[in-house]
Backbone as a chain_set.jsonl record, in Angstrom:
{"seq": "MDASTIDKKFSEHYPELRRLAHLRLHRDGGGFALETTALVNECYLKLRGINSLAEAERTHFMAYASRTMRSIIVDLVREQLALRRGGDMNMVTLNTQIAENTPDANSGQYDVLQIHEALNQIEQLEPRLAQVVELRYFGGLSFSEMAEALDLNERTIRRDWEKAKLLLLAILQE", "coords": {"N": [[-5.556, 3.952, -27.442], [-2.183, 3.135, -27.5], [0.14, 0.659, -26.246], [2.703, 1.691, -26.08], [2.538, 4.376, -25.345], [1.75, 4.233, -22.681], [3.94, 2.82, -21.724], [5.918, 4.766, -22.049], [5.027, 6.755, -20.254], [5.269, 5.323, -17.881], [8.042, 4.867, -17.825], [8.928, 7.471, -17.495], [8.25, 7.985, -14.853], [9.565, 6.033, -13.504], [12.008, 6.163, -11.83], [11.013, 7.503, -9.542], [8.967, 5.785, -8.76], [10.485, 3.527, -8.1], [11.882, 4.554, -5.909], [9.766, 5.015, -4.091], [8.786, 2.399, -3.849], [10.996, 1.144, -2.693], [11.169, 2.527, -0.241], [8.703, 1.765, 0.896], [8.924, -1.031, 1.058], [11.043, -1.326, 2.802], [10.47, 0.132, 5.044], [9.313, -0.98, 7.374], [11.322, -2.533, 8.383], [11.885, -4.384, 6.496], [11.948, -7.745, 5.333], [10.283, -8.732, 3.441], [9.55, -10.95, 0.748], [10.174, -9.842, -1.654], [11.725, -7.778, -3.948], [12.692, -4.338, -4.53], [12.812, -3.655, -7.316], [11.324, -5.772, -8.378], [8.805, -5.272, -7.264], [8.16, -2.825, -8.493], [8.158, -3.666, -11.154], [6.049, -5.542, -11.11], [3.999, -3.787, -10.523], [4.05, -2.279, -12.885], [3.214, -4.236, -14.756], [0.573, -4.609, -13.965], [-0.47, -2.033, -14.274], [-0.173, -1.57, -16.95], [-2.302, -2.461, -18.465], [-4.255, -0.535, -18.19], [-5.684, 1.73, -20.003], [-6.529, 4.384, -19.655], [-4.608, 5.59, -18.127], [-2.623, 6.588, -19.727], [-3.222, 9.168, -20.421], [-3.24, 10.385, -18.004], [-2.311, 12.75, -15.468], [0.719, 13.403, -13.581], [0.239, 13.197, -10.733], [-2.165, 11.765, -10.631], [-1.405, 9.451, -11.933], [0.528, 8.519, -10.112], [-1.135, 8.075, -7.95], [-2.722, 5.924, -8.862], [-0.634, 4.102, -9.11], [0.225, 3.868, -6.439], [-1.983, 2.646, -5.243], [-1.947, 0.25, -6.614], [0.557, -0.795, -5.831], [0.013, -1.131, -3.141], [-1.937, -3.183, -3.246], [-0.405, -5.264, -4.312], [1.575, -5.651, -2.327], [-0.016, -6.308, -0.1], [-1.235, -8.672, -1.026], [1.061, -10.27, -1.232], [1.897, -10.382, 1.472], [-0.287, -11.691, 2.622], [-0.073, -14.153, 1.299], [2.428, -15.048, 2.253], [1.882, -15.241, 4.989], [-0.076, -17.216, 4.961], [1.406, -19.398, 4.026], [3.26, -19.667, 6.111], [1.658, -20.453, 8.119], [1.021, -22.973, 7.488], [-0.495, -23.201, 5.211], [-3.395, -24.592, 4.03], [-3.665, -26.292, 6.118], [-4.795, -27.206, 9.379], [-3.677, -25.606, 12.228], [-2.618, -26.221, 15.498], [-2.043, -24.616, 18.45], [-0.351, -25.401, 21.289], [0.725, -24.122, 23.462], [0.038, -21.015, 24.362], [1.641, -18.914, 25.209], [4.108, -19.313, 24.033], [3.432, -18.959, 21.359], [2.752, -16.245, 21.328], [5.191, -15.024, 21.66], [6.676, -15.431, 19.389], [8.862, -14.526, 16.652], [7.469, -13.925, 14.303], [5.055, -12.828, 15.114], [5.742, -10.312, 15.823], [6.712, -9.073, 13.597], [7.158, -6.615, 10.961], [5.53, -7.17, 8.837], [2.944, -7.816, 9.564], [1.944, -5.347, 10.107], [1.397, -4.136, 7.647], [-0.716, -5.707, 6.662], [-2.594, -5.345, 8.713], [-2.976, -2.588, 8.528], [-4.043, -2.476, 5.971], [-6.485, -3.869, 6.378], [-7.636, -2.175, 8.267], [-7.854, 0.108, 6.698], [-9.777, -0.763, 4.895], [-11.985, -0.842, 6.601], [-12.179, 1.867, 7.287], [-12.714, 2.862, 4.776], [-15.322, 2.062, 4.402], [-16.619, 3.755, 6.17], [-15.706, 6.431, 5.635], [-14.758, 7.101, 2.617], [-12.958, 8.964, 1.427], [-11.063, 9.5, 3.401], [-9.753, 7.071, 3.552], [-8.57, 7.058, 1.038], [-6.761, 9.16, 1.352], [-5.004, 8.134, 3.299], [-4.017, 5.94, 1.895], [-2.719, 7.19, -0.28], [-0.769, 8.628, 1.082], [0.558, 6.763, 2.843], [1.082, 4.403, 1.294], [1.686, 5.473, -1.187], [3.372, 7.623, -0.757], [2.958, 10.307, -1.282], [3.098, 13.909, -1.133], [1.379, 16.427, 0.853], [0.456, 18.464, -0.811], [0.537, 17.196, -3.295], [-1.325, 15.171, -2.862], [-3.591, 16.74, -2.51], [-3.877, 17.793, -5.059], [-4.288, 15.43, -6.535], [-6.704, 14.519, -5.479], [-8.312, 16.607, -5.938], [-8.791, 18.646, -4.033], [-8.36, 21.172, -1.458], [-5.195, 21.855, 0.14], [-5.298, 22.221, 2.904], [-7.641, 20.905, 3.659], [-6.872, 18.307, 3.066], [-4.819, 17.956, 4.957], [-6.317, 18.072, 7.339], [-7.96, 15.846, 6.917], [-5.97, 13.876, 6.936], [-5.085, 13.968, 9.605], [-7.449, 13.213, 10.918], [-7.81, 10.685, 9.778], [-5.52, 9.365, 10.731], [-6.129, 9.224, 13.449], [-8.443, 7.635, 13.371], [-7.329, 5.298, 12.254], [-5.54, 4.578, 14.293], [-7.367, 4.066, 16.39], [-8.766, 1.884, 15.304], [-6.707, 0.014, 14.912], [-5.922, -0.453, 17.512], [-7.943, -1.92, 18.574]], "CA": [[-4.25, 4.233, -26.867], [-1.319, 1.964, -27.617], [0.936, 0.349, -25.056], [3.933, 2.49, -26.046], [2.268, 5.604, -24.598], [1.79, 3.865, -21.266], [5.34, 2.502, -21.438], [6.645, 6.036, -21.933], [4.596, 7.37, -19.006], [5.856, 4.538, -16.795], [9.487, 5.103, -17.785], [9.126, 8.822, -16.946], [8.074, 7.955, -13.401], [10.234, 4.843, -12.971], [12.872, 6.415, -10.657], [10.194, 7.836, -8.379], [8.295, 4.553, -8.347], [11.501, 2.705, -7.423], [12.143, 5.161, -4.596], [8.603, 4.738, -3.25], [8.749, 0.96, -3.581], [12.074, 0.851, -1.741], [10.756, 3.041, 1.069], [7.591, 0.964, 1.41], [9.374, -2.382, 1.39], [12.047, -1.318, 3.872], [10.01, 0.99, 6.134], [9.04, -1.76, 8.574], [12.42, -3.448, 8.64], [12.022, -5.359, 5.408], [11.366, -9.049, 5.584], [9.417, -9.14, 2.34], [10.198, -11.801, -0.245], [10.021, -9.097, -2.892], [12.694, -6.69, -4.054], [12.184, -3.076, -5.056], [12.614, -3.745, -8.761], [10.235, -6.71, -8.636], [7.554, -4.594, -6.943], [7.899, -1.848, -9.552], [7.813, -4.416, -12.362], [4.693, -6.06, -10.91], [3.131, -2.617, -10.667], [4.008, -1.982, -14.319], [2.396, -5.238, -15.439], [-0.827, -4.362, -13.641], [-0.885, -0.728, -14.799], [-0.061, -1.552, -18.409], [-3.6, -2.724, -19.065], [-5.197, 0.557, -17.944], [-5.455, 2.711, -21.06], [-6.793, 5.754, -19.214], [-3.408, 6.137, -17.486], [-1.777, 7.239, -20.727], [-3.565, 10.587, -20.41], [-3.255, 10.86, -16.62], [-1.226, 13.609, -14.991], [1.653, 12.741, -12.679], [-0.343, 12.845, -9.434], [-3.148, 10.704, -10.822], [-0.639, 8.251, -12.246], [1.127, 8.036, -8.866], [-2.236, 7.569, -7.121], [-2.984, 4.574, -9.366], [0.519, 3.257, -8.792], [0.256, 3.583, -5.0], [-3.033, 1.661, -4.981], [-1.48, -1.01, -7.175], [1.614, -1.303, -4.944], [-0.662, -1.593, -1.928], [-2.558, -4.491, -3.47], [0.661, -6.257, -4.502], [2.194, -5.917, -1.023], [-0.997, -7.006, 0.736], [-1.332, -10.043, -1.535], [2.288, -10.968, -0.855], [1.868, -10.635, 2.915], [-1.278, -12.754, 2.852], [0.486, -15.408, 0.816], [3.482, -15.475, 3.172], [1.261, -15.661, 6.248], [-0.744, -18.499, 4.729], [2.437, -20.434, 3.953], [3.849, -19.849, 7.435], [0.686, -21.113, 8.983], [0.744, -24.303, 6.975], [-1.436, -23.169, 4.096], [-4.762, -24.956, 4.38], [-3.663, -27.227, 7.241], [-5.19, -26.624, 10.658], [-2.563, -25.564, 13.164], [-3.054, -26.153, 16.883], [-0.999, -24.132, 19.337], [-0.563, -25.983, 22.599], [1.142, -23.183, 24.49], [-0.191, -19.683, 23.794], [2.745, -18.026, 25.552], [5.122, -19.504, 22.997], [2.926, -18.352, 20.125], [2.775, -14.783, 21.445], [6.569, -14.543, 21.654], [7.387, -15.767, 18.157], [9.254, -13.348, 15.896], [6.463, -13.599, 13.294], [3.997, -12.003, 15.691], [6.244, -8.951, 15.99], [7.319, -8.58, 12.363], [6.5, -5.491, 10.32], [4.614, -7.622, 7.804], [1.586, -7.748, 10.076], [1.524, -3.956, 10.048], [0.823, -3.877, 6.327], [-2.012, -6.365, 6.587], [-3.487, -4.672, 9.648], [-3.315, -1.285, 7.963], [-4.949, -2.752, 4.853], [-7.806, -4.192, 6.921], [-8.157, -0.942, 8.866], [-8.246, 0.977, 5.579], [-11.061, -1.256, 4.387], [-13.017, -0.388, 7.54], [-12.309, 3.319, 7.123], [-13.326, 3.086, 3.47], [-16.763, 1.896, 4.586], [-17.11, 4.929, 6.882], [-15.368, 7.652, 4.904], [-13.846, 6.686, 1.54], [-11.903, 9.942, 1.159], [-10.001, 9.318, 4.4], [-8.992, 5.884, 3.132], [-7.745, 7.48, -0.095], [-5.671, 9.994, 1.874], [-4.033, 7.23, 3.93], [-3.403, 5.144, 0.831], [-1.79, 8.036, -1.03], [0.336, 9.035, 1.954], [1.286, 5.62, 3.385], [1.552, 3.51, 0.246], [2.161, 6.227, -2.343], [4.402, 8.575, -0.364], [2.699, 11.632, -1.85], [3.062, 15.031, -0.207], [0.03, 16.953, 1.031], [0.067, 19.214, -2.01], [0.282, 16.22, -4.354], [-2.594, 14.518, -2.556], [-4.642, 17.722, -2.778], [-4.043, 17.85, -6.505], [-4.847, 14.163, -7.009], [-8.084, 14.381, -5.024], [-8.998, 17.845, -6.316], [-9.185, 19.328, -2.802], [-7.263, 22.053, -1.046], [-4.204, 21.196, 1.003], [-5.736, 22.284, 4.296], [-8.611, 19.814, 3.828], [-6.097, 17.062, 3.072], [-4.136, 17.865, 6.265], [-7.346, 17.712, 8.335], [-8.325, 14.456, 6.655], [-4.849, 13.039, 7.359], [-5.132, 13.883, 11.073], [-8.627, 12.417, 11.259], [-7.543, 9.312, 9.35], [-4.555, 8.772, 11.663], [-6.848, 8.9, 14.687], [-9.288, 6.471, 13.089], [-6.442, 4.137, 12.108], [-5.052, 4.221, 15.623], [-8.472, 3.467, 17.125], [-9.066, 0.567, 14.714], [-5.572, -0.889, 15.129], [-5.824, -0.783, 18.941], [-9.025, -2.827, 18.951]], "C": [[-3.382, 2.982, -26.984], [-0.44, 1.826, -26.377], [2.19, 1.206, -24.968], [3.737, 3.796, -25.296], [2.326, 5.333, -23.101], [3.213, 3.515, -20.85], [6.151, 3.775, -21.212], [6.311, 6.72, -20.606], [5.243, 6.651, -17.823], [7.352, 4.8, -16.692], [9.81, 6.503, -17.262], [9.124, 8.794, -15.423], [8.814, 6.796, -12.736], [11.146, 5.141, -11.767], [12.073, 6.735, -9.391], [9.447, 6.615, -7.86], [9.255, 3.613, -7.625], [11.779, 3.226, -6.018], [11.003, 4.855, -3.631], [8.525, 3.261, -2.883], [9.809, 0.58, -2.552], [11.688, 1.315, -0.338], [9.673, 2.159, 1.686], [8.05, -0.417, 1.841], [10.315, -2.404, 2.588], [11.658, -0.464, 5.066], [9.867, 0.216, 7.437], [10.118, -2.792, 8.865], [12.565, -4.534, 7.595], [11.324, -6.658, 5.734], [10.429, -9.519, 4.491], [10.219, -10.001, 1.378], [10.071, -11.151, -1.623], [11.017, -7.946, -2.865], [12.029, -5.476, -4.678], [11.866, -3.174, -6.539], [11.451, -4.671, -9.1], [8.882, -6.069, -8.347], [7.187, -3.588, -8.032], [7.497, -2.566, -10.842], [6.413, -5.019, -12.274], [3.672, -4.939, -11.08], [2.962, -2.266, -12.142], [3.081, -2.949, -15.049], [0.909, -5.022, -15.184], [-1.33, -3.055, -14.255], [-0.919, -0.696, -16.327], [-1.402, -1.754, -19.092], [-4.614, -1.603, -18.901], [-4.922, 1.676, -18.936], [-5.659, 4.153, -20.618], [-5.572, 6.386, -18.544], [-2.508, 6.868, -18.471], [-2.01, 8.744, -20.736], [-3.496, 11.193, -19.011], [-2.067, 11.762, -16.322], [-0.407, 12.831, -13.97], [0.987, 12.294, -11.381], [-1.384, 11.74, -9.561], [-2.46, 9.378, -11.148], [-0.05, 7.656, -10.963], [0.056, 7.501, -7.915], [-2.61, 6.153, -7.554], [-1.856, 3.623, -8.966], [0.554, 2.904, -7.312], [-0.808, 2.548, -4.624], [-2.603, 0.28, -5.475], [-0.397, -1.62, -6.299], [1.01, -1.835, -3.655], [-1.232, -2.986, -2.148], [-1.509, -5.581, -3.655], [1.276, -6.646, -3.164], [1.244, -6.706, -0.133], [-1.156, -8.452, 0.276], [-0.119, -10.868, -1.15], [2.288, -11.332, 0.629], [0.873, -11.748, 3.233], [-0.738, -14.116, 2.44], [1.548, -15.936, 1.775], [2.902, -15.944, 4.492], [0.559, -17.003, 6.096], [0.271, -19.631, 4.689], [3.049, -20.704, 5.319], [2.928, -20.623, 8.358], [0.275, -22.472, 8.446], [-0.267, -24.335, 5.854], [-2.84, -23.498, 4.544], [-4.826, -25.97, 5.522], [-4.102, -26.497, 8.503], [-4.022, -26.723, 11.634], [-3.12, -25.42, 14.574], [-1.873, -25.719, 17.726], [-1.293, -24.644, 20.736], [-0.209, -25.022, 23.728], [1.029, -21.778, 23.92], [0.936, -18.718, 24.126], [3.862, -18.13, 24.519], [4.68, -18.804, 21.716], [3.001, -16.833, 20.168], [4.189, -14.226, 21.349], [7.342, -14.904, 20.392], [7.746, -14.505, 17.396], [8.213, -12.944, 14.852], [5.393, -12.672, 13.845], [4.438, -10.547, 15.815], [6.817, -8.373, 14.711], [6.504, -7.448, 11.779], [5.497, -5.909, 9.266], [3.172, -7.595, 8.281], [1.062, -6.319, 9.989], [0.846, -3.654, 8.721], [-0.563, -4.472, 6.235], [-3.02, -5.703, 7.519], [-3.911, -3.311, 9.115], [-4.268, -1.461, 6.794], [-6.367, -3.028, 5.36], [-8.445, -2.972, 7.571], [-8.61, 0.032, 7.78], [-9.575, 0.526, 4.98], [-12.21, -0.826, 5.289], [-13.263, 1.111, 7.397], [-13.022, 3.641, 5.813], [-14.848, 2.937, 3.537], [-17.373, 3.137, 5.246], [-16.929, 6.208, 6.07], [-14.326, 7.333, 3.838], [-12.701, 7.667, 1.286], [-10.751, 9.805, 2.157], [-9.132, 8.117, 4.037], [-8.078, 6.232, 1.962], [-6.543, 8.287, 0.382], [-4.593, 9.113, 2.502], [-3.295, 6.439, 2.865], [-2.364, 5.963, 0.065], [-0.568, 8.41, -0.202], [1.192, 7.835, 2.35], [1.881, 4.746, 2.293], [2.159, 4.262, -0.933], [3.245, 7.232, -2.024], [4.191, 9.973, -0.922], [2.699, 12.691, -0.76], [1.621, 15.526, -0.09], [-0.434, 17.719, -0.213], [-0.231, 18.265, -3.169], [-1.041, 15.49, -4.126], [-3.754, 15.465, -2.853], [-4.923, 17.808, -4.273], [-4.711, 16.581, -7.039], [-6.322, 14.014, -6.651], [-8.93, 15.619, -5.327], [-9.613, 18.54, -5.094], [-8.081, 20.306, -2.434], [-6.399, 21.359, -0.002], [-4.631, 21.182, 2.467], [-6.743, 21.162, 4.601], [-7.883, 18.475, 3.908], [-5.389, 16.885, 4.409], [-5.122, 17.48, 7.367], [-7.763, 16.257, 8.163], [-7.237, 13.5, 7.128], [-4.862, 12.871, 8.875], [-6.304, 13.017, 11.529], [-8.393, 10.944, 10.922], [-6.555, 8.625, 10.292], [-5.239, 8.374, 12.964], [-7.755, 7.681, 14.496], [-8.455, 5.198, 12.957], [-5.962, 3.647, 13.461], [-6.152, 3.525, 16.423], [-8.773, 2.053, 16.614], [-7.946, -0.423, 15.021], [-5.436, -1.293, 16.595], [-6.919, -1.719, 19.405], [-8.543, -4.257, 19.005]], "O": [[-3.81, 1.892, -26.605], [-0.302, 2.753, -25.578], [2.696, 1.427, -23.867], [4.676, 4.286, -24.668], [2.89, 6.123, -22.344], [3.647, 3.868, -19.753], [6.969, 3.847, -20.295], [7.205, 7.207, -19.914], [5.707, 7.289, -16.879], [7.88, 4.94, -15.588], [10.858, 6.702, -16.648], [9.905, 9.497, -14.781], [8.697, 6.603, -11.526], [11.064, 4.431, -10.765], [12.424, 6.287, -8.3], [9.311, 6.436, -6.65], [8.877, 2.974, -6.643], [11.895, 2.456, -5.065], [11.243, 4.477, -2.484], [8.231, 2.915, -1.739], [9.547, -0.212, -1.646], [11.861, 0.581, 0.635], [9.731, 1.846, 2.875], [7.614, -0.921, 2.876], [10.376, -3.399, 3.311], [12.436, -0.343, 6.012], [10.259, 0.709, 8.494], [9.86, -3.804, 9.516], [13.297, -5.502, 7.8], [10.249, -6.672, 6.333], [9.84, -10.594, 4.6], [11.423, -9.806, 1.213], [9.883, -11.836, -2.629], [11.13, -7.231, -1.869], [10.954, -5.568, -5.272], [10.769, -2.814, -6.967], [10.675, -4.383, -10.011], [7.92, -6.286, -9.084], [6.029, -3.512, -8.444], [6.591, -2.116, -11.544], [5.671, -5.008, -13.257], [2.624, -5.121, -11.699], [1.85, -1.989, -12.593], [2.259, -2.532, -15.865], [0.083, -5.226, -16.073], [-2.474, -2.975, -14.703], [-1.623, 0.122, -16.919], [-1.608, -1.259, -20.2], [-5.727, -1.703, -19.418], [-4.018, 2.484, -18.725], [-5.02, 5.057, -21.158], [-5.515, 7.608, -18.409], [-1.7, 7.7, -18.057], [-1.093, 9.512, -21.029], [-3.678, 12.4, -18.855], [-0.969, 11.569, -16.845], [-0.79, 11.74, -13.55], [1.146, 11.145, -10.967], [-1.476, 10.872, -8.693], [-2.886, 8.317, -10.691], [-0.116, 6.446, -10.746], [0.317, 6.569, -7.155], [-2.795, 5.277, -6.71], [-2.097, 2.493, -8.541], [0.876, 1.77, -6.955], [-0.564, 1.678, -3.788], [-2.867, -0.731, -4.825], [-0.416, -2.824, -6.042], [1.441, -2.865, -3.137], [-1.03, -3.876, -1.322], [-1.705, -6.708, -3.201], [1.477, -7.83, -2.892], [1.655, -7.667, 0.517], [-1.206, -9.362, 1.103], [-0.251, -12.035, -0.782], [2.637, -12.453, 0.999], [1.168, -12.642, 4.026], [-0.924, -15.108, 3.145], [1.575, -17.129, 2.079], [3.369, -16.931, 5.06], [0.597, -17.833, 7.004], [0.035, -20.701, 5.25], [3.33, -21.855, 5.651], [3.368, -21.346, 9.252], [-0.71, -23.053, 8.901], [-0.843, -25.385, 5.569], [-3.423, -22.771, 5.348], [-5.905, -26.455, 5.863], [-3.815, -25.313, 8.675], [-3.454, -27.796, 11.834], [-3.997, -24.591, 14.816], [-0.826, -26.367, 17.724], [-2.348, -24.362, 21.303], [-0.774, -25.1, 24.818], [1.839, -21.386, 23.079], [1.16, -17.773, 23.37], [4.487, -17.126, 24.175], [5.48, -18.129, 21.067], [3.285, -16.199, 19.152], [4.365, -13.062, 20.989], [8.554, -14.698, 20.338], [7.023, -13.512, 17.475], [8.079, -11.76, 14.542], [4.878, -11.82, 13.121], [3.601, -9.649, 15.903], [7.365, -7.271, 14.737], [5.311, -7.322, 12.054], [4.685, -5.091, 8.835], [2.264, -7.372, 7.48], [-0.139, -6.108, 9.817], [-0.183, -2.979, 8.691], [-1.493, -3.808, 5.776], [-4.179, -5.52, 7.147], [-5.074, -2.927, 9.236], [-5.206, -0.679, 6.639], [-7.336, -2.483, 4.83], [-9.65, -2.755, 7.444], [-9.632, 0.703, 7.929], [-10.4, 1.356, 4.6], [-13.288, -0.483, 4.803], [-14.406, 1.567, 7.387], [-13.827, 4.57, 5.742], [-15.573, 3.614, 2.807], [-18.497, 3.527, 4.93], [-17.876, 6.963, 5.851], [-13.131, 7.302, 4.133], [-11.589, 7.247, 0.965], [-9.59, 9.976, 1.788], [-7.912, 8.154, 4.201], [-6.943, 5.761, 1.898], [-5.434, 8.117, -0.126], [-3.403, 9.322, 2.264], [-2.076, 6.287, 2.934], [-1.263, 5.483, -0.205], [0.541, 8.497, -0.728], [2.415, 7.876, 2.213], [3.056, 4.385, 2.358], [3.051, 3.743, -1.605], [3.971, 7.659, -2.921], [5.142, 10.747, -1.026], [2.349, 12.417, 0.388], [0.748, 15.095, -0.844], [-1.595, 17.62, -0.609], [-1.158, 18.508, -3.943], [-1.784, 15.223, -5.07], [-4.781, 15.045, -3.386], [-6.078, 17.887, -4.694], [-5.593, 16.651, -7.895], [-7.1, 13.452, -7.423], [-10.119, 15.663, -5.009], [-10.77, 18.96, -5.108], [-6.999, 20.28, -3.02], [-6.823, 20.403, 0.647], [-4.349, 20.224, 3.186], [-6.697, 20.549, 5.668], [-8.233, 17.616, 4.717], [-5.359, 15.777, 4.945], [-4.805, 16.661, 8.229], [-7.904, 15.524, 9.142], [-7.538, 12.432, 7.661], [-4.672, 11.764, 9.379], [-6.156, 12.185, 12.425], [-8.745, 10.062, 11.706], [-6.72, 7.449, 10.619], [-4.961, 7.31, 13.516], [-7.821, 6.805, 15.359], [-8.826, 4.148, 13.483], [-5.975, 2.448, 13.74], [-5.898, 2.506, 17.065], [-9.005, 1.139, 17.404], [-8.214, -1.577, 15.355], [-4.896, -2.358, 16.894], [-6.845, -2.261, 20.508], [-9.322, -5.16, 19.307]]}, "num_chains": 1, "name": "protein.A"}
């Protein structure tokens, strides 16, 4: 498979990928050091090397793209948090009340990282539930699209989504 086939597939889905990237980056109030176009372009660079995507249907392509966007966003958040915390320097907080009230502690960027870590825990318990959350939260796929991508019926996907939300809530509240 040559790169032009993958390029064509990517250009077909580019507007939808931009829409999903914009929604994901601005859902939690923004604050990311990455623009919509940059996220889509990063996604393209990572997906370009996967030859099997040239033959993939739309839902499978979007599933790959949502996983790729998730990894890009999580890597970015980790990098920003590391830089804010002084990189590899040890930071000592003398007054914990001040630390708890900083704007960074309440930013939406922690949500992405917490959800990523919770998804990793869910993936250990029930991998399909983690896939459902990833496709819905990071990929923005509908229930019917998720059912098609995972080769399940829509009712099963809806049940999995409800179960996954409860598991996520339990993990995030710990």
